Every structure is written in C-alpha cells, then in structure tokens.
C-alpha positions as CSV (number, residue, x, y, z in Angstrom):
1,M,81.6,-19.0,-35.2
2,S,81.4,-15.3,-34.5
3,N,78.8,-14.1,-32.0
4,A,76.2,-11.5,-32.9
5,A,78.3,-8.7,-31.4
6,D,81.2,-9.5,-33.6
7,L,79.0,-9.5,-36.7
8,G,77.5,-6.1,-35.8
9,Y,74.0,-7.4,-34.6
10,P,72.6,-6.1,-31.3
11,E,72.5,-8.1,-28.2
12,D,69.1,-9.5,-27.0
13,D,68.8,-6.8,-24.4
14,D,69.4,-4.1,-26.9
15,V,66.7,-5.6,-29.2
16,Q,64.2,-5.6,-26.3
17,E,65.1,-2.0,-25.5
18,D,64.7,-0.9,-29.1
19,S,61.3,-2.7,-29.4
20,E,60.0,-0.9,-26.3
21,M,61.1,2.4,-27.6
22,V,59.4,1.8,-30.9
23,A,56.2,0.7,-29.2
24,T,56.2,3.8,-27.0
25,Q,56.8,6.0,-29.9
26,Q,53.9,4.5,-31.8
27,Q,51.6,4.9,-28.9
28,Q,52.5,8.6,-28.7
29,E,52.0,9.1,-32.4
30,E,48.6,7.3,-32.5
31,P,45.6,9.3,-31.3
32,Q,44.2,8.0,-28.0
33,Q,40.7,6.6,-28.3
34,A,38.1,7.8,-25.8
35,A,36.7,5.1,-23.5
36,P,33.2,4.0,-24.6
37,E,30.4,5.6,-22.6
38,P,28.2,3.2,-20.6
39,A,24.9,2.4,-22.3
40,A,22.0,4.5,-21.1
41,A,19.3,2.7,-19.2
42,P,16.3,2.0,-21.3
43,A,13.5,4.5,-20.7
44,I,10.5,3.2,-18.7
45,V,7.5,3.2,-20.9
46,R,4.3,3.4,-18.8
47,P,1.1,2.4,-20.3
48,K,-1.2,5.3,-21.0
49,R,-4.6,5.2,-19.3
50,A,-7.4,5.5,-21.7
51,P,-9.6,8.6,-20.9
52,I,-12.9,7.9,-19.2
53,P,-15.7,9.0,-21.5
54,L,-18.2,11.8,-20.7
55,N,-21.8,11.9,-21.5
56,K,-23.6,14.8,-23.3
57,R,-23.8,16.7,-20.0
58,G,-20.1,16.3,-19.4
59,V,-20.6,13.8,-16.5
60,I,-18.0,11.0,-16.2
61,V,-19.4,7.6,-17.3
62,P,-17.2,4.7,-16.4
63,T,-17.4,1.6,-18.5
64,D,-16.0,-1.0,-16.1
65,M,-14.9,-1.4,-12.4
66,V,-11.3,-0.4,-13.2
67,E,-12.6,3.0,-14.3
68,E,-15.0,3.1,-11.3
69,F,-12.0,2.7,-9.0
70,R,-10.1,5.4,-10.8
71,I,-13.0,7.7,-10.2
72,A,-13.1,6.7,-6.5
73,E,-9.3,7.4,-6.2
74,W,-9.8,10.8,-7.9
75,L,-12.8,11.7,-5.6
76,L,-10.8,10.7,-2.5
77,S,-7.7,12.7,-3.7
78,T,-9.7,15.9,-3.9
79,G,-10.3,15.9,-0.1
80,M,-13.8,17.0,-0.7
81,V,-15.7,13.8,0.1
82,P,-17.0,13.3,3.6
83,S,-14.1,12.6,6.0
84,C,-15.7,9.3,7.1
85,F,-14.6,7.8,3.7
86,K,-11.0,6.6,4.1
87,T,-10.3,4.2,1.2
88,P,-11.1,4.0,-2.5
89,A,-13.1,0.9,-1.9
90,Q,-15.4,2.8,0.5
91,V,-15.8,5.6,-2.0
92,A,-16.5,3.1,-4.8
93,L,-19.3,1.6,-2.7
94,A,-20.8,5.0,-2.0
95,V,-20.7,5.8,-5.7
96,Q,-22.5,2.5,-6.5
97,I,-25.2,3.4,-3.9
98,C,-25.6,6.7,-5.7
99,R,-26.0,5.0,-9.0
100,V,-28.6,2.6,-7.6
101,M,-30.6,5.5,-6.2
102,G,-30.3,7.3,-9.6
103,V,-28.5,10.4,-8.4
104,A,-25.2,11.9,-9.6
105,P,-22.4,10.4,-7.5
106,S,-20.0,13.4,-7.5
107,V,-22.7,15.5,-5.9
108,A,-24.8,13.0,-3.9
109,I,-21.8,11.5,-2.1
110,R,-21.7,14.6,0.1
111,Q,-24.9,13.4,1.8
112,L,-23.8,9.9,2.4
113,M,-22.1,8.8,5.5
114,I,-20.6,5.7,7.2
115,V,-22.5,5.2,10.4
116,P,-20.1,4.7,13.3
117,K,-20.1,1.1,14.7
118,A,-23.0,0.1,12.5
119,N,-20.9,-0.9,9.4
120,T,-23.4,0.6,7.0
121,I,-23.8,3.6,4.8
122,A,-26.7,6.0,5.4
123,A,-28.2,8.8,3.3
124,F,-29.2,12.0,5.1
125,G,-30.5,15.5,4.5
126,E,-32.2,16.1,1.2
127,L,-30.7,13.1,-0.6
128,P,-33.5,10.6,0.0
129,K,-36.1,13.0,-1.3
130,A,-33.9,14.0,-4.2
131,A,-33.6,10.3,-5.2
132,C,-37.4,9.9,-5.2
133,E,-38.1,13.3,-6.9
134,R,-38.4,12.0,-10.4
135,H,-41.1,9.6,-9.3
136,I,-43.1,12.2,-7.3
137,K,-46.2,13.7,-8.7
138,T,-47.1,15.9,-5.7
139,F,-45.3,16.3,-2.3
140,D,-46.3,18.4,0.7
141,E,-45.1,18.5,4.3
142,F,-45.9,20.9,7.1
143,P,-45.8,21.4,10.9
144,I,-48.8,21.2,13.1
145,D,-49.5,22.7,16.5
146,Q,-51.1,20.9,19.5
147,E,-54.5,21.5,18.1
148,Y,-53.5,19.7,14.9
149,E,-53.7,22.9,12.9
150,R,-51.2,23.6,10.2
151,I,-48.7,26.2,11.3
152,C,-48.6,28.9,8.7
153,Y,-49.1,32.6,8.2
154,A,-52.7,32.1,6.9
155,N,-53.7,30.4,10.2
156,K,-52.0,33.1,12.3
157,N,-50.4,30.6,14.5
158,L,-46.7,31.0,13.8
159,H,-46.1,31.6,17.5
160,Q,-47.3,28.1,18.4
161,P,-44.6,25.5,19.1
162,V,-44.3,22.6,16.7
163,W,-46.2,19.6,18.0
164,G,-45.7,17.4,15.0
165,Y,-45.1,17.1,11.3
166,V,-47.2,15.7,8.4
167,A,-45.8,14.6,5.0
168,R,-48.0,13.7,2.0
169,V,-47.0,12.3,-1.3
170,V,-48.5,11.1,-4.5
171,R,-46.3,8.8,-6.7
172,A,-46.3,9.5,-10.4
173,G,-48.6,7.1,-12.2
174,S,-50.7,6.6,-9.1
175,G,-53.6,8.7,-7.9
176,Q,-53.4,7.5,-4.3
177,E,-52.1,10.0,-1.7
178,R,-50.0,8.6,1.1
179,E,-49.7,10.4,4.4
180,S,-47.3,10.0,7.3
181,F,-46.8,12.0,10.5
182,F,-44.7,12.1,13.6
183,T,-45.4,14.0,16.9
184,L,-43.6,14.9,20.1
185,A,-45.8,12.4,21.9
186,M,-44.6,9.6,19.6
187,A,-41.0,10.7,20.0
188,T,-41.4,10.6,23.8
189,K,-42.9,7.2,23.7
190,A,-40.1,5.9,21.5
191,G,-37.5,7.3,24.0
192,L,-35.9,9.6,21.5
193,F,-35.1,12.2,24.1
194,N,-33.0,9.8,26.1
195,R,-29.5,10.9,25.0
196,K,-27.2,13.7,25.8
197,E,-26.5,16.1,22.9
198,S,-29.3,14.5,20.9
199,P,-30.7,16.5,17.9
200,W,-34.1,15.7,19.4
201,L,-33.2,18.1,22.2
202,T,-31.7,20.8,20.1
203,Y,-33.7,20.6,16.9
204,P,-36.9,18.7,17.6
205,D,-38.9,20.4,14.8
206,R,-36.4,19.4,12.2
207,M,-36.2,15.8,13.5
208,L,-40.1,15.6,13.5
209,Q,-40.0,16.8,9.8
210,M,-37.4,14.2,8.8
211,R,-39.1,11.4,10.7
212,A,-42.4,12.1,8.9
213,R,-40.7,12.5,5.5
214,S,-38.6,9.4,5.9
215,R,-41.5,7.2,6.8
216,V,-43.6,8.2,3.8
217,L,-40.6,7.9,1.4
218,K,-39.7,4.5,2.7
219,D,-43.3,3.4,2.3
220,V,-44.0,4.8,-1.2
221,F,-40.5,4.4,-2.8
222,P,-38.9,1.2,-1.5
223,D,-37.6,0.4,-5.0
224,V,-35.8,3.8,-5.3
225,L,-34.3,3.8,-1.8
226,S,-33.4,0.1,-2.1
227,G,-33.3,-0.3,1.7
228,V,-30.6,2.4,2.1
229,A,-30.7,3.7,5.7
230,I,-31.7,7.3,6.4
231,G,-29.6,9.0,9.0
232,E,-32.3,11.0,10.7
233,Y,-34.8,8.1,10.7
234,D,-32.7,5.0,11.4
235,F,-30.0,6.5,13.6
236,D,-31.4,9.9,14.9
237,M,-28.5,11.8,13.4
238,L,-29.0,15.2,11.9
239,D,-27.1,16.3,8.8
240,G,-24.7,13.4,9.2
241,K,-23.5,14.5,12.6
242,G,-23.6,13.2,16.1
243,A,-23.5,9.7,17.5
244,P,-26.0,7.1,16.3
245,S,-28.8,6.2,18.7
246,Y,-28.1,3.0,20.5
247,G,-30.5,3.4,23.5
248,K,-28.2,5.3,25.8
249,A,-29.3,6.2,29.3
250,Q,-31.6,9.2,29.7
251,D,-30.0,12.4,30.9
252,A,-31.7,15.0,33.2
253,K,-32.5,17.5,30.4
254,G,-34.0,14.8,28.2
255,Q,-36.1,13.5,31.2
256,E,-37.3,17.0,31.9
257,L,-38.4,17.6,28.4
258,A,-40.0,14.1,28.1
259,D,-42.0,14.8,31.3
260,E,-43.2,18.1,30.0
261,I,-44.4,16.6,26.7
262,A,-46.1,13.7,28.6
263,A,-47.9,16.3,30.8
264,L,-49.1,18.1,27.7
265,G,-50.5,14.9,26.4
266,E,-52.3,14.1,29.6
267,E,-53.9,17.6,29.7
268,E,-55.1,17.1,26.1
269,A,-56.6,13.7,27.0
270,A,-58.3,15.2,30.1
271,Q,-60.0,17.8,28.0
C-alpha cells in the first residue's frame, strides 16, 4: 500500500501545523470579548429613623425610651449640657427628673448637676422654684437685719448687713401661708462656715436666701420636687459649683467669722 505522502496527503505533523495556523487565523479574525466586570457590592441600606414628633409649641415629645435615648445622645452631642454629664444614660436620667418635676428638659438640664462622690443628681439655682411655680399662689422672700427688720428702701436700712432671710409661700388651692427662715446664728450653729472656699464665706446672703427658700419649698411642695436634692440646701454648693459639704475641718477664716457671729448673738441676748 502506498503511504499518505505517495498519495498526496500531508503528514501528521503538517496536519497539526495547518490546524494551528487556522486556529490562530480564526482568533485574529474574531473580535476579542472584554473580560466581565466584577459584580458591584450591594449597597448597604440603613433603616431610616422615624422623626420624633413635636407638640404644638415645637417641643420634642418622645414616645418611647428609644426616642428618649436619641434625645439624650443629641443633647450630649451639642456640648451644651453641664460638663458633669458624660454618658447618654446620665443625660437620660436628668431628662427624666426634669419630666417628673414638670419642667422643660432641654432648658432645665442646665440647672441639674451630678454631685461629686454623692452619686446623686441635685437641682440648683432657680430650678426648684421654677418647678413649683405653677402650684404657687403667692411667694415672698426678703432679707432681715439683726433687729429682724425687713431690709428694703422703705425701711431705710439698706446699709445694714444681712442677718437672715425669710421665705413665705401660699400654695394654690390652699389659704394657709407657710414661712421659713434661716439666720447667720443658725448657720454658725450648723457649722456651715467650717470649710475653705465655702460659699458661706463668700456669699452668705445668697446662701441664707437659698436655705430659707429651699426649706419652705421642700415643706410645701414635696410632691413636685419628689425628693430631688437641692444643691444649696443639701450640699452647700452655690450655682452648681464648689465641693459638696462633708464636714471638713474648720479653717482660720471660717473660725474668725463664726466667732464674730457668735459674739453678736451673745450681745443680743445680753440686751
């Protein structure tokens, strides 16, 4: 038999070469397809927070604790709450105290403080009176001199030092007037001049006023204040500043003033 070459057929190697040439030619003639692009990562869909409703006055009104904490986070993020509040939970507690007292949290929180080492929140300044205001029929407070005369222009005794303070209040729905007072003699007996940098040394007239006021508010409006501490009364701190009173040792200046007040009291008793 004749082999393939004798019959005019190509050898096997030639067939392979021709096939490779045809395949290469076809690849060149066919348009090259672009590599598929990688699939894009699915977009993260975050749940939208429902807006917290406002009342007719435009004040935020949360409907549950989730919204309450959102408000606490917002208040903390403003940087305009007292610096003693460090966490949303602390702010949320302060907001709840404001709501219990019936005052607007976003405003009243400025006169709430965390008392150092006492693990409690106290109101100070005008907040306790503001909380009771809607229940007050009449309210009066005034300083007195050592003769127990009201210090005022009409009495022509504005030059007299403040010896004490008197606070009087009538609760709405009640005709009974309640009175409270606090004097320098009472402060001396209680040892309130026993600390360095005490507001009793620098602002005794203001502390007398806040003592008398706090006592009558606590007596007449226990349901409104709900046992919330008052900074000036319970901790001898003025305007939310200073260290709380924990019975520190008496300093020389405090002792001198206490002795002077005690001497005045003895003179009065002798007369």
